[in-house]
C-alpha positions in Angstrom: -26.3 -16.6 35.6 -29.9 -17.7 35.9 -31.5 -19.8 38.6 -33.1 -23.2 37.8 -35.7 -25.4 39.5 -35.1 -29.2 39.7 -37.9 -31.6 40.4 -40.7 -30.1 38.4 -41.0 -29.6 34.6 -43.2 -26.5 34.3 -44.1 -23.3 36.1 -47.7 -24.5 36.3 -46.4 -27.2 38.7 -45.5 -24.5 41.2 -48.9 -24.6 42.9 -50.8 -26.3 45.6 -48.2 -25.9 48.4 -45.4 -28.0 47.0 -42.2 -28.0 49.0 -39.4 -26.0 47.3 -36.0 -26.1 49.0 -33.5 -23.2 49.0 -31.2 -21.5 51.5 -31.0 -18.1 49.8 -33.0 -15.3 51.1 -33.0 -13.7 47.7 -34.5 -16.8 46.2 -37.0 -17.2 49.0 -38.3 -13.7 48.6 -38.7 -14.0 44.8 -40.2 -17.4 45.0 -42.8 -16.2 47.5 -43.6 -13.1 45.5 -43.9 -15.0 42.1 -45.4 -18.3 43.4 -47.2 -17.6 46.6 -48.8 -21.1 46.7 -45.4 -22.9 47.2 -44.0 -23.8 50.6 -40.5 -22.6 50.8 -38.3 -24.7 53.1 -34.6 -24.4 54.0 -32.2 -26.9 52.4 -28.4 -27.1 53.2 -25.5 -28.9 51.7 -23.6 -28.9 48.4 -25.3 -29.6 45.1 -24.9 -33.4 45.4 -26.4 -33.4 48.9 -29.3 -31.2 47.8 -30.1 -33.4 44.8 -30.0 -36.5 47.1 -32.5 -34.9 49.5 -34.8 -34.1 46.6 -34.5 -37.7 45.3 -35.3 -39.0 48.8 -38.6 -37.1 48.7 -37.7 -34.5 51.4 -38.6 -31.8 48.8 -40.8 -31.7 45.8 -38.4 -29.3 44.0 -35.2 -27.4 44.8 -33.9 -24.1 43.5 -30.3 -23.8 42.5 -27.9 -21.8 40.2 -28.1 -23.2 36.7 -24.4 -22.5 36.2 -23.5 -24.7 39.2 -25.6 -27.6 37.9 -24.1 -27.3 34.4 -20.5 -27.2 35.7 -21.0 -30.3 37.7 -22.8 -32.2 34.9 -26.3 -32.1 36.2 -27.8 -29.9 33.4 -30.3 -32.7 32.4 -31.8 -32.4 35.9 -33.0 -28.9 35.3 -36.8 -28.7 34.9 -37.3 -25.0 34.7 -34.9 -22.3 33.7 -36.0 -19.1 35.5 -35.6 -16.1 33.2 -33.4 -13.3 34.6 -36.1 -11.0 33.3 -38.4 -12.2 36.1 -36.1 -13.8 38.6 -32.9 -11.9 39.3 -29.8 -13.9 40.2 -27.3 -13.1 42.9 -24.5 -10.5 42.3 -21.8 -12.2 40.1 -23.7 -15.4 39.8 -22.3 -17.6 37.0 -19.1 -15.7 36.7 -15.8 -17.4 37.5 -12.9 -15.6 39.1 -9.2 -16.5 39.7 -7.3 -15.2 42.6 -3.5 -14.7 42.4 -0.8 -13.3 44.6 -0.6 -9.5 44.5 2.3 -8.4 42.3 2.8 -11.8 40.6 3.1 -10.3 37.1 4.2 -13.6 35.5 1.0 -15.5 36.6 -1.1 -12.4 35.7 0.3 -12.5 32.2 -0.3 -16.3 31.9 -3.9 -15.9 32.9 -4.6 -12.7 30.9 -6.1 -14.6 27.9 -8.8 -16.0 30.3 -10.0 -12.6 31.3 -13.2 -11.5 29.7 -13.5 -7.8 29.7 -17.3 -7.7 29.1 -18.0 -10.1 32.0 -15.7 -8.1 34.3 -17.6 -4.9 33.4 -21.0 -6.5 34.1 -19.8 -8.1 37.4 -18.2 -4.7 38.4 -21.6 -3.0 38.0 -23.4 -5.6 40.0 -20.7 -5.5 42.8 -20.9 -1.7 42.9 -24.7 -2.0 43.4 -24.2 -4.5 46.2 -21.6 -2.4 47.9 -23.6 0.8 47.7 -26.7 -1.0 49.2 -24.5 -2.3 52.0 -25.7 -5.9 51.3 -24.1 -9.2 52.0 -24.7 -12.8 51.1 -27.7 -13.1 53.4 -29.5 -10.0 52.2 -32.3 -10.4 49.6 -30.6 -8.4 46.8 -30.6 -9.5 43.2 -28.8 -8.1 40.2 -28.2 -8.8 36.5 -26.0 -6.7 34.2 -25.6 -7.2 30.5 -23.7 -5.4 27.8 -25.8 -3.7 25.1 -24.8 -3.5 21.4 -23.9 0.2 21.9 -21.4 -0.7 24.6 -23.5 0.5 27.5 -24.2 -1.7 30.5 -27.9 -2.4 31.3 -28.3 -3.2 35.0 -31.4 -4.5 36.7 -31.6 -4.8 40.5 -33.9 -5.6 43.4 -34.2 -5.4 47.1 -36.8 -7.6 48.8 -38.3 -8.4 52.2 -37.5 -12.0 53.1 -41.2 -12.9 53.0 -41.5 -11.6 49.4 -44.3 -9.2 50.3 -42.3 -6.2 49.4 -40.1 -6.2 46.3 -38.4 -3.1 45.0 -37.0 -3.4 41.5 -35.4 -0.9 39.1 -33.0 -0.7 36.3 -30.5 1.7 34.6 -27.8 1.9 32.0 -24.5 3.6 31.4 -20.9 3.3 30.3 -18.9 3.1 33.6 -19.7 0.0 35.6 -19.2 1.5 39.1 -21.3 4.5 38.3 -24.1 2.4 36.9 -24.1 0.2 40.1 -24.1 3.2 42.4 -26.8 5.0 40.5 -29.1 2.0 40.6 -28.4 1.5 44.3 -29.4 5.2 45.0 -32.6 4.7 43.0 -33.5 1.5 44.9 -32.8 3.1 48.3 -34.9 6.2 47.4 -37.8 3.9 46.3 -38.0 2.4 49.8 -35.0 0.1 49.8 -33.4 2.0 52.7 -36.3 1.3 55.1 -36.7 -2.2 53.8 -33.0 -3.1 54.3 -33.0 -1.4 57.8 -35.9 -3.7 58.8 -34.0 -6.9 58.0 -32.3 -8.3 61.2 
């Protein structure tokens, strides 16, 4: 589920005002907080379009989801894998879902072997966090859940200001995905997330 940077080979290159393209407020906030010297600029389009803009020299680097790059065969373009320990991905990032007609039991049974219960639990915790925070796709919220050996879910989350100057991060663990997500959301809101989210237009 991690994010990746294309165009530079090491984190030490993220200095001196280089231009990094992304359209995600979550990525913008974390980039500015972790690498204050970089110049974050908006980039639009699908992965092919963004890579072309990078190759044309419009950006020095671009920030994308590693999973998307891998799925489309561009893994060799990745210069830096950003660790989820330091750079939280979007809710559900990297997970694939299949939508079927409600009540279509035959198709549901056919697809059942593709369902990964552990992934579903982790994504469920992340989605519960997002819902409890009242966030959407243009809100700087990050989350990463993972299943621990004892069966508990460990969930990390953050709420940030778009400029990266204020970043509130916390974590929790538990057995029930929805409860884990709601508990972490309450903690983030109590730590200042409520006021921060209210200040975002």
